[in-house]
C-alpha positions as CSV (number, residue, x, y, z in Angstrom):
1,M,4.3,117.7,7.0
2,A,2.8,114.8,8.9
3,R,5.0,112.2,10.4
4,T,4.5,108.5,9.8
5,G,3.7,106.1,12.6
6,R,7.3,104.8,12.5
7,E,8.8,108.3,12.8
8,V,6.6,109.0,15.8
9,M,7.6,105.7,17.5
10,V,11.3,106.3,16.8
11,A,11.1,109.8,18.3
12,W,9.3,108.4,21.4
13,L,12.0,105.7,21.7
14,R,14.8,108.3,21.5
15,E,13.1,110.4,24.2
16,E,12.9,107.4,26.5
17,M,16.5,106.3,25.7
18,R,17.8,109.6,27.0
19,M,16.2,109.0,30.4
20,A,16.8,105.2,30.6
21,T,19.4,103.4,32.6
22,V,21.8,100.9,31.0
23,A,19.8,98.0,32.5
24,D,16.6,99.4,30.9
25,L,18.4,99.6,27.5
26,Q,19.7,96.1,27.8
27,R,16.3,94.7,28.6
28,A,14.8,96.7,25.7
29,A,17.4,95.4,23.3
30,A,16.9,91.8,24.4
31,F,13.2,92.1,24.0
32,L,13.5,93.6,20.5
33,E,15.9,90.9,19.5
34,F,13.5,88.2,20.8
35,A,10.6,89.8,18.9
36,R,12.6,89.9,15.6
37,L,13.6,86.2,16.0
38,T,10.0,85.3,16.8
39,R,8.8,87.0,13.6
40,Q,11.4,85.2,11.6
41,G,10.3,81.9,13.0
42,C,6.7,82.6,12.2
43,A,7.5,83.6,8.7
44,H,9.5,80.4,8.2
45,K,6.7,78.3,9.6
46,R,4.2,80.0,7.3
47,G,6.4,79.4,4.3
48,G,6.7,75.8,5.2
49,A,2.9,75.4,5.7
50,R,2.2,77.0,2.3
51,K,4.7,74.7,0.6
52,Q,3.1,71.7,2.4
53,Q,-0.4,72.7,1.5
54,S,0.5,73.3,-2.2
55,S,1.8,69.8,-2.5
56,A,-0.8,68.1,-0.2
57,W,-2.8,66.8,-3.2
58,R,0.1,64.5,-4.0
59,R,-0.5,62.4,-0.9
60,H,-4.0,61.5,-2.0
61,I,-3.3,60.2,-5.5
62,D,-1.8,57.0,-6.7
63,T,1.7,57.3,-8.1
64,D,2.2,56.2,-11.6
65,V,3.3,52.6,-12.1
66,R,6.4,52.4,-14.3
67,W,7.8,49.2,-15.6
């Protein structure tokens, strides 16, 4: 049975972890955490941009006058 790309990468990571020093593991964990936080920030910005674009038409129309 063929392995998925994720399974191949996890196996590669496990092999390297066996031969890594503690400092290597610490740097790798810090990098992975940074990458995850960066992705979360990008998704948050994209969501905000979508919301802003969907309501952009409101800036270009006159609001109703109510007496």
